[in-house]
KESEDO-86936 format. One record per residue (C-alpha): residue in three letters; x, y, z; residue number from 1. Coordinates in nm, 2 decimals. Layout:
+------+--------+--------+--------+-----+
! type !      x !      y !      z ! seq !
+------+--------+--------+--------+-----+
!  ALA !      X !      Y !      Z ! NUM !
...
+------+--------+--------+--------+-----+
***
This chain:
+------+--------+--------+--------+-----+
! type !      x !      y !      z ! seq !
+------+--------+--------+--------+-----+
!  MET !  13.69 !   8.20 !  17.82 !   1 !
!  PRO !  13.32 !   8.14 !  17.84 !   2 !
!  PRO !  13.19 !   7.79 !  17.92 !   3 !
!  LEU !  12.94 !   7.81 !  17.64 !   4 !
!  VAL !  12.57 !   7.74 !  17.71 !   5 !
!  THR !  12.42 !   7.49 !  17.47 !   6 !
!  PRO !  12.13 !   7.67 !  17.29 !   7 !
!  LEU !  11.85 !   7.42 !  17.24 !   8 !
!  ARG !  11.51 !   7.42 !  17.07 !   9 !
!  GLU !  11.40 !   7.08 !  17.19 !  10 !
!  ARG !  11.54 !   6.79 !  17.40 !  11 !
!  ASP !  11.76 !   6.67 !  17.12 !  12 !
!  ARG !  11.77 !   6.96 !  16.88 !  13 !
!  LEU !  12.01 !   7.26 !  16.88 !  14 !
!  ASP !  11.90 !   7.61 !  16.83 !  15 !
!  VAL !  12.14 !   7.65 !  16.54 !  16 !
!  ALA !  12.07 !   8.01 !  16.47 !  17 !
!  GLY !  12.11 !   8.09 !  16.84 !  18 !
!  LEU !  12.43 !   7.90 !  16.86 !  19 !
!  GLU !  12.57 !   8.10 !  16.57 !  20 !
!  HIS !  12.46 !   8.43 !  16.72 !  21 !
!  LEU !  12.61 !   8.33 !  17.06 !  22 !
!  ILE !  12.95 !   8.24 !  16.91 !  23 !
!  GLU !  12.98 !   8.57 !  16.73 !  24 !
!  HIS !  12.86 !   8.75 !  17.04 !  25 !
!  VAL !  13.13 !   8.61 !  17.26 !  26 !
!  LEU !  13.40 !   8.64 !  17.00 !  27 !
!  ALA !  13.31 !   9.01 !  16.95 !  28 !
!  GLY !  13.36 !   9.05 !  17.32 !  29 !
!  GLY !  13.73 !   8.96 !  17.29 !  30 !
!  VAL !  13.73 !   8.62 !  17.47 !  31 !
!  ALA !  14.04 !   8.41 !  17.45 !  32 !
!  GLY !  13.86 !   8.09 !  17.36 !  33 !
!  LEU !  13.54 !   7.89 !  17.40 !  34 !
!  PHE !  13.48 !   7.59 !  17.62 !  35 !
!  VAL !  13.19 !   7.37 !  17.50 !  36 !
!  LEU !  13.03 !   7.08 !  17.68 !  37 !
!  GLY !  13.10 !   7.20 !  18.03 !  38 !
!  THR !  12.87 !   7.23 !  18.33 !  39 !
!  THR !  12.72 !   7.55 !  18.20 !  40 !
!  GLY !  12.67 !   7.38 !  17.87 !  41 !
!  GLU !  12.46 !   7.11 !  18.04 !  42 !
!  ALA !  12.69 !   6.85 !  17.89 !  43 !
!  ALA !  12.59 !   6.56 !  18.12 !  44 !
!  SER !  12.22 !   6.60 !  18.01 !  45 !
!  LEU !  12.29 !   6.59 !  17.64 !  46 !
!  GLY !  12.27 !   6.29 !  17.40 !  47 !
!  TYR !  12.59 !   6.18 !  17.23 !  48 !
!  ARG !  12.46 !   6.27 !  16.88 !  49 !
!  LEU !  12.39 !   6.63 !  16.99 !  50 !
!  ARG !  12.72 !   6.66 !  17.16 !  51 !
!  TYR !  12.90 !   6.56 !  16.84 !  52 !
!  GLU !  12.69 !   6.80 !  16.63 !  53 !
!  LEU !  12.76 !   7.08 !  16.87 !  54 !
!  VAL !  13.14 !   7.03 !  16.86 !  55 !
!  GLU !  13.13 !   7.02 !  16.48 !  56 !
!  ARG !  12.93 !   7.34 !  16.45 !  57 !
!  VAL !  13.13 !   7.53 !  16.70 !  58 !
!  CYS !  13.46 !   7.44 !  16.55 !  59 !
!  LYS !  13.34 !   7.51 !  16.19 !  60 !
!  GLN !  13.21 !   7.85 !  16.28 !  61 !
!  VAL !  13.50 !   7.96 !  16.50 !  62 !
!  ALA !  13.73 !   7.86 !  16.22 !  63 !
!  GLY !  14.05 !   7.91 !  16.41 !  64 !
!  ARG !  13.96 !   8.26 !  16.54 !  65 !
!  ALA !  14.00 !   8.13 !  16.90 !  66 !
!  PRO !  14.09 !   7.80 !  17.06 !  67 !
!  VAL !  13.80 !   7.56 !  17.12 !  68 !
!  LEU !  13.81 !   7.34 !  17.42 !  69 !
!  VAL !  13.57 !   7.04 !  17.45 !  70 !
!  GLY !  13.45 !   6.88 !  17.76 !  71 !
!  ILE !  13.48 !   6.50 !  17.73 !  72 !
!  THR !  13.39 !   6.38 !  18.09 !  73 !
!  ASP !  13.18 !   6.07 !  18.09 !  74 !
!  THR !  13.11 !   5.77 !  18.31 !  75 !
!  ALA !  13.24 !   5.55 !  18.03 !  76 !
!  PHE !  13.61 !   5.56 !  17.95 !  77 !
!  VAL !  13.55 !   5.47 !  17.58 !  78 !
!  GLU !  13.29 !   5.75 !  17.53 !  79 !
!  SER !  13.54 !   6.01 !  17.66 !  80 !
!  VAL !  13.80 !   5.88 !  17.42 !  81 !
!  ARG !  13.55 !   5.87 !  17.12 !  82 !
!  LEU !  13.44 !   6.23 !  17.19 !  83 !
!  ALA !  13.80 !   6.35 !  17.22 !  84 !
!  HIS !  13.89 !   6.19 !  16.88 !  85 !
!  HIS !  13.58 !   6.35 !  16.73 !  86 !
!  ALA !  13.68 !   6.69 !  16.87 !  87 !
!  ALA !  14.03 !   6.65 !  16.73 !  88 !
!  GLY !  13.88 !   6.57 !  16.39 !  89 !
!  ALA !  13.65 !   6.87 !  16.41 !  90 !
!  GLY !  13.94 !   7.11 !  16.48 !  91 !
!  ALA !  13.93 !   7.16 !  16.85 !  92 !
!  GLN !  14.26 !   7.26 !  17.02 !  93 !
!  ALA !  14.22 !   7.08 !  17.36 !  94 !
!  VAL !  13.99 !   6.87 !  17.57 !  95 !
!  VAL !  13.87 !   6.91 !  17.93 !  96 !
!  LEU !  13.85 !   6.61 !  18.16 !  97 !
!  SER !  13.71 !   6.59 !  18.51 !  98 !
!  SER !  13.72 !   6.29 !  18.74 !  99 !
!  PRO !  13.46 !   6.04 !  18.63 ! 100 !
!  TYR !  13.14 !   6.08 !  18.83 ! 101 !
!  TYR !  12.88 !   5.83 !  18.99 ! 102 !
!  HIS !  13.13 !   5.59 !  19.14 ! 103 !
!  THR !  13.34 !   5.74 !  19.41 ! 104 !
!  VAL !  13.70 !   5.71 !  19.29 ! 105 !
!  ALA !  14.00 !   5.70 !  19.53 ! 106 !
!  GLN !  14.30 !   5.91 !  19.44 ! 107 !
!  PRO !  14.52 !   5.62 !  19.35 ! 108 !
!  GLU !  14.24 !   5.50 !  19.11 ! 109 !
!  LEU !  14.21 !   5.85 !  18.97 ! 110 !
!  TRP !  14.58 !   5.87 !  18.90 ! 111 !
!  GLU !  14.57 !   5.53 !  18.73 ! 112 !
!  TYR !  14.27 !   5.65 !  18.52 ! 113 !
!  LEU !  14.46 !   5.95 !  18.41 ! 114 !
!  ARG !  14.77 !   5.74 !  18.32 ! 115 !
!  HIS !  14.55 !   5.52 !  18.10 ! 116 !
!  ILE !  14.32 !   5.78 !  17.94 ! 117 !
!  VAL !  14.53 !   6.08 !  17.87 ! 118 !
!  PRO !  14.77 !   5.92 !  17.61 ! 119 !
!  GLU !  14.46 !   5.80 !  17.42 ! 120 !
!  LEU !  14.29 !   6.14 !  17.38 ! 121 !
!  GLY !  14.50 !   6.28 !  17.10 ! 122 !
!  LEU !  14.47 !   6.64 !  17.21 ! 123 !
!  PRO !  14.62 !   6.85 !  17.49 ! 124 !
!  VAL !  14.42 !   6.80 !  17.82 ! 125 !
!  PHE !  14.30 !   7.04 !  18.08 ! 126 !
!  LEU !  14.20 !   6.87 !  18.40 ! 127 !
!  TYR !  13.87 !   7.00 !  18.55 ! 128 !
!  ASN !  13.84 !   7.01 !  18.93 ! 129 !
!  MET !  13.46 !   7.01 !  19.01 ! 130 !
!  PRO !  13.42 !   6.82 !  19.33 ! 131 !
!  SER !  13.07 !   6.95 !  19.40 ! 132 !
!  LEU !  12.94 !   6.76 !  19.10 ! 133 !
!  THR !  13.19 !   6.47 !  19.06 ! 134 !
!  LYS !  13.24 !   6.40 !  19.43 ! 135 !
!  VAL !  13.61 !   6.35 !  19.36 ! 136 !
!  PRO !  13.86 !   6.63 !  19.36 ! 137 !
!  PHE !  14.20 !   6.63 !  19.20 ! 138 !
!  ALA !  14.41 !   6.62 !  19.52 ! 139 !
!  LEU !  14.74 !   6.81 !  19.51 ! 140 !
!  ASP !  14.95 !   6.49 !  19.51 ! 141 !
!  THR !  14.75 !   6.36 !  19.21 ! 142 !
!  LEU !  14.81 !   6.69 !  19.03 ! 143 !
!  ARG !  15.18 !   6.68 !  19.11 ! 144 !
!  ARG !  15.19 !   6.34 !  18.94 ! 145 !
!  ALA !  14.99 !   6.47 !  18.65 ! 146 !
!  LEU !  15.27 !   6.72 !  18.59 ! 147 !
!  ASP !  15.47 !   6.43 !  18.45 ! 148 !
!  LEU !  15.21 !   6.37 !  18.17 ! 149 !
!  PRO !  15.32 !   6.59 !  17.88 ! 150 !
!  GLU !  14.97 !   6.59 !  17.73 ! 151 !
!  VAL !  14.82 !   6.76 !  18.04 ! 152 !
!  VAL !  14.86 !   7.13 !  18.00 ! 153 !
!  GLY !  14.66 !   7.28 !  18.28 ! 154 !
!  ILE !  14.37 !   7.27 !  18.52 ! 155 !
!  LYS !  14.04 !   7.45 !  18.55 ! 156 !
!  ASP !  13.94 !   7.48 !  18.92 ! 157 !
!  SER !  13.58 !   7.52 !  19.00 ! 158 !
!  SER !  13.60 !   7.42 !  19.37 ! 159 !
!  GLY !  13.56 !   7.77 !  19.50 ! 160 !
!  ASP !  13.83 !   7.70 !  19.75 ! 161 !
!  MET !  14.09 !   7.98 !  19.75 ! 162 !
!  GLY !  14.32 !   7.78 !  19.97 ! 163 !
!  TYR !  14.33 !   7.50 !  19.71 ! 164 !
!  LEU !  14.38 !   7.75 !  19.43 ! 165 !
!  HIS !  14.68 !   7.90 !  19.60 ! 166 !
!  GLN !  14.83 !   7.56 !  19.65 ! 167 !
!  VAL !  14.78 !   7.47 !  19.29 ! 168 !
!  GLY !  14.94 !   7.81 !  19.19 ! 169 !
!  ARG !  15.25 !   7.71 !  19.38 ! 170 !
!  LEU !  15.25 !   7.36 !  19.24 ! 171 !
!  LEU !  15.24 !   7.48 !  18.88 ! 172 !
!  ARG !  15.57 !   7.66 !  18.92 ! 173 !
!  GLU !  15.73 !   7.31 !  18.90 ! 174 !
!  ARG !  15.63 !   7.29 !  18.53 ! 175 !
!  PRO !  15.64 !   7.61 !  18.33 ! 176 !
!  GLY !  15.37 !   7.64 !  18.07 ! 177 !
!  TRP !  15.09 !   7.48 !  18.28 ! 178 !
!  ALA !  14.78 !   7.70 !  18.28 ! 179 !
!  LEU !  14.56 !   7.76 !  18.59 ! 180 !
!  LEU !  14.20 !   7.87 !  18.51 ! 181 !
!  VAL !  13.93 !   7.95 !  18.77 ! 182 !
!  GLY !  13.56 !   7.88 !  18.74 ! 183 !
!  PRO !  13.37 !   8.09 !  19.00 ! 184 !
!  GLU !  13.36 !   8.43 !  18.84 ! 185 !
!  GLU !  13.36 !   8.62 !  19.17 ! 186 !
!  LEU !  13.71 !   8.47 !  19.23 ! 187 !
!  LEU !  13.85 !   8.57 !  18.90 ! 188 !
!  ALA !  14.03 !   8.89 !  19.02 ! 189 !
!  ASP !  14.17 !   8.74 !  19.33 ! 190 !
!  ALA !  14.28 !   8.43 !  19.14 ! 191 !
!  VAL !  14.48 !   8.63 !  18.89 ! 192 !
!  LEU !  14.62 !   8.89 !  19.14 ! 193 !
!  LEU !  14.70 !   8.66 !  19.43 ! 194 !
!  ALA !  14.72 !   8.30 !  19.31 ! 195 !
!  GLY !  14.88 !   8.35 !  18.97 ! 196 !
!  ALA !  14.59 !   8.21 !  18.77 ! 197 !
!  HIS !  14.61 !   8.26 !  18.40 ! 198 !
!  GLY !  14.24 !   8.33 !  18.34 ! 199 !
!  GLY !  13.88 !   8.23 !  18.40 ! 200 !
!  VAL !  13.62 !   8.01 !  18.26 ! 201 !
!  ASN !  13.32 !   8.21 !  18.37 ! 202 !
!  GLY !  12.96 !   8.16 !  18.29 ! 203 !
!  GLY !  12.87 !   8.52 !  18.29 ! 204 !
!  ALA !  13.10 !   8.57 !  17.99 ! 205 !
!  ASN !  12.83 !   8.42 !  17.78 ! 206 !
!  LEU !  12.62 !   8.72 !  17.86 ! 207 !
!  ALA !  12.87 !   9.00 !  17.90 ! 208 !
!  PRO !  13.20 !   8.88 !  17.75 ! 209 !
!  ARG !  13.37 !   9.23 !  17.74 ! 210 !
!  LEU !  13.31 !   9.27 !  18.12 ! 211 !
!  TYR !  13.51 !   8.96 !  18.20 ! 212 !
!  VAL !  13.78 !   9.03 !  17.95 ! 213 !
!  GLU !  13.83 !   9.38 !  18.08 ! 214 !
!  LEU !  13.84 !   9.25 !  18.44 ! 215 !
!  TYR !  14.10 !   8.99 !  18.35 ! 216 !
!  GLU !  14.31 !   9.24 !  18.16 ! 217 !
!  ALA !  14.29 !   9.49 !  18.45 ! 218 !
!  ALA !  14.41 !   9.22 !  18.69 ! 219 !
!  VAL !  14.70 !   9.13 !  18.47 ! 220 !
!  ARG !  14.80 !   9.50 !  18.46 ! 221 !
!  ARG !  14.75 !   9.52 !  18.84 ! 222 !
!  ASP !  14.53 !   9.82 !  18.79 ! 223 !
!  LEU !  14.37 !   9.78 !  19.13 ! 224 !
!  ALA !  14.12 !  10.07 !  19.10 ! 225 !
!  ARG !  13.99 !   9.93 !  18.77 ! 226 !
!  VAL !  13.98 !   9.58 !  18.91 ! 227 !
!  ALA !  13.77 !   9.69 !  19.21 ! 228 !
!  GLU !  13.52 !   9.87 !  18.97 ! 229 !
!  LEU !  13.48 !   9.57 !  18.74 ! 230 !
!  HIS !  13.49 !   9.31 !  19.01 ! 231 !
!  ALA !  13.20 !   9.49 !  19.18 ! 232 !
!  ARG !  13.00 !   9.47 !  18.86 ! 233 !
!  VAL !  13.07 !   9.10 !  18.83 ! 234 !
!  VAL !  12.97 !   9.04 !  19.19 ! 235 !
!  ARG !  12.65 !   9.23 !  19.14 ! 236 !
!  LEU !  12.57 !   9.02 !  18.83 ! 237 !
!  VAL !  12.63 !   8.70 !  19.02 ! 238 !
!  GLY !  12.42 !   8.83 !  19.32 ! 239 !
!  THR !  12.12 !   8.92 !  19.11 ! 240 !
!  LEU !  12.09 !   8.71 !  18.79 ! 241 !
!  TYR !  12.20 !   8.39 !  18.96 ! 242 !
!  ALA !  11.98 !   8.44 !  19.26 ! 243 !
!  VAL !  11.65 !   8.44 !  19.08 ! 244 !
!  GLY !  11.58 !   8.07 !  19.11 ! 245 !
!  GLN !  11.56 !   7.87 !  19.43 ! 246 !
!  HIS !  11.79 !   7.58 !  19.33 ! 247 !
!  GLY !  12.14 !   7.51 !  19.21 ! 248 !
!  SER !  12.01 !   7.52 !  18.85 ! 249 !
!  ALA !  11.94 !   7.89 !  18.89 ! 250 !
!  VAL !  12.28 !   7.98 !  18.75 ! 251 !
!  ILE !  12.23 !   7.81 !  18.41 ! 252 !
!  LYS !  11.87 !   7.91 !  18.40 ! 253 !
!  GLY !  11.96 !   8.27 !  18.47 ! 254 !
!  ILE !  12.22 !   8.29 !  18.20 ! 255 !
!  LYS !  12.00 !   8.12 !  17.94 ! 256 !
!  CYS !  11.70 !   8.34 !  18.03 ! 257 !
!  ALA !  11.91 !   8.65 !  18.00 ! 258 !
!  LEU !  12.05 !   8.55 !  17.66 ! 259 !
!  SER !  11.69 !   8.48 !  17.55 ! 260 !
!  ILE !  11.57 !   8.82 !  17.66 ! 261 !
!  ARG !  11.85 !   8.98 !  17.47 ! 262 !
!  GLY !  11.76 !   8.79 !  17.16 ! 263 !
!  ILE !  12.08 !   8.59 !  17.14 ! 264 !
!  CYS !  11.95 !   8.23 !  17.17 ! 265 !
!  ASP !  11.66 !   8.02 !  17.30 ! 266 !
!  ASP !  11.64 !   7.94 !  17.67 ! 267 !
!  PHE !  11.52 !   7.58 !  17.63 ! 268 !
!  MET !  11.68 !   7.36 !  17.90 ! 269 !
!  ALA !  11.79 !   7.00 !  17.89 ! 270 !
!  GLU !  11.59 !   6.77 !  18.12 ! 271 !
!  PRO !  11.56 !   6.75 !  18.41 ! 272 !
!  PHE !  11.56 !   7.13 !  18.42 ! 273 !
!  HIS !  11.31 !   7.37 !  18.26 ! 274 !
!  ARG !  11.33 !   7.73 !  18.16 ! 275 !
!  PHE !  11.22 !   8.01 !  18.39 ! 276 !
!  ARG !  10.85 !   8.09 !  18.39 ! 277 !
!  GLU !  10.72 !   8.44 !  18.33 ! 278 !
!  PRO !  10.75 !   8.57 !  18.69 ! 279 !
!  GLU !  11.12 !   8.47 !  18.71 ! 280 !
!  ARG !  11.17 !   8.59 !  18.35 ! 281 !
!  GLU !  11.05 !   8.93 !  18.45 ! 282 !
!  GLN !  11.29 !   8.94 !  18.74 ! 283 !
!  VAL !  11.57 !   8.86 !  18.51 ! 284 !
!  ARG !  11.46 !   9.14 !  18.27 ! 285 !
!  ARG !  11.46 !   9.39 !  18.56 ! 286 !
!  HIS !  11.81 !   9.28 !  18.67 ! 287 !
!  LEU !  11.94 !   9.31 !  18.31 ! 288 !
!  ALA !  11.81 !   9.67 !  18.30 ! 289 !
!  ASP !  11.96 !   9.75 !  18.63 ! 290 !
!  LEU !  12.30 !   9.60 !  18.52 ! 291 !
!  GLY !  12.29 !   9.80 !  18.20 ! 292 !
!  LEU !  12.29 !   9.47 !  18.00 ! 293 !
!  LEU !  11.97 !   9.49 !  17.80 ! 294 !
!  ASP !  12.15 !   9.62 !  17.49 ! 295 !
!  ALA !  12.52 !   9.63 !  17.59 ! 296 !
!  ARG !  12.76 !   9.36 !  17.47 ! 297 !
+------+--------+--------+--------+-----+
***
């Protein structure tokens, strides 16, 4: 399930043609769903009007061909609820909620926040564990209590902590039907094979959706030779395209730049980030050629 990038033309204007192209590109790759307004989608840097437009356009174009999950995390409780209601009206299947950022929230406060907000959202909820950006993880005790909230149907873990992932995998046995998704793509195979994860929300699936779908399917079949082959390709992609820039923004810049080079969508970035300049763009082009991704889907 790709965390969809947000194709932009300007600070507050979507690249509509690019968005349409990107949606068809990932659906053709066999993905199980689309996650919009996540980290890779630069959600925290987008204005509310554009967020609402993006949700409407994605849901309308997907038209039920795959589930659409919408990130609703915000510093303001009421804005998360409003976006969730908008997503429900547009036809989304679920929302994705991380711990609120800026203020450091203690676990008892986080649990109280979940108790208050989840019943108001109107859609099934995936929790989103992203402590590197929110500062506040979903501790295991908090997750255990969240099992009692019928609207919460799973968790996406982007902590990169395999020990935590294994603990969550064991915890989810207490409630059949909960889904465990992993964010870091180099952990996808291990997460499915060893921790019982149900899939991945992996940025590289914007670019090469079929690669990630096939890796997931091979892991489910426990075809270890095929897993090793495909996992090596994913690790190579991560180690090249995401290493072009010098800062944490390099991952999103690398994905957007690669999509632009392949003619899928524009690589305009939401402030405070900016697209790669020509020297970095040429590096990305070389990596795409080496990875066999200039023309492949």
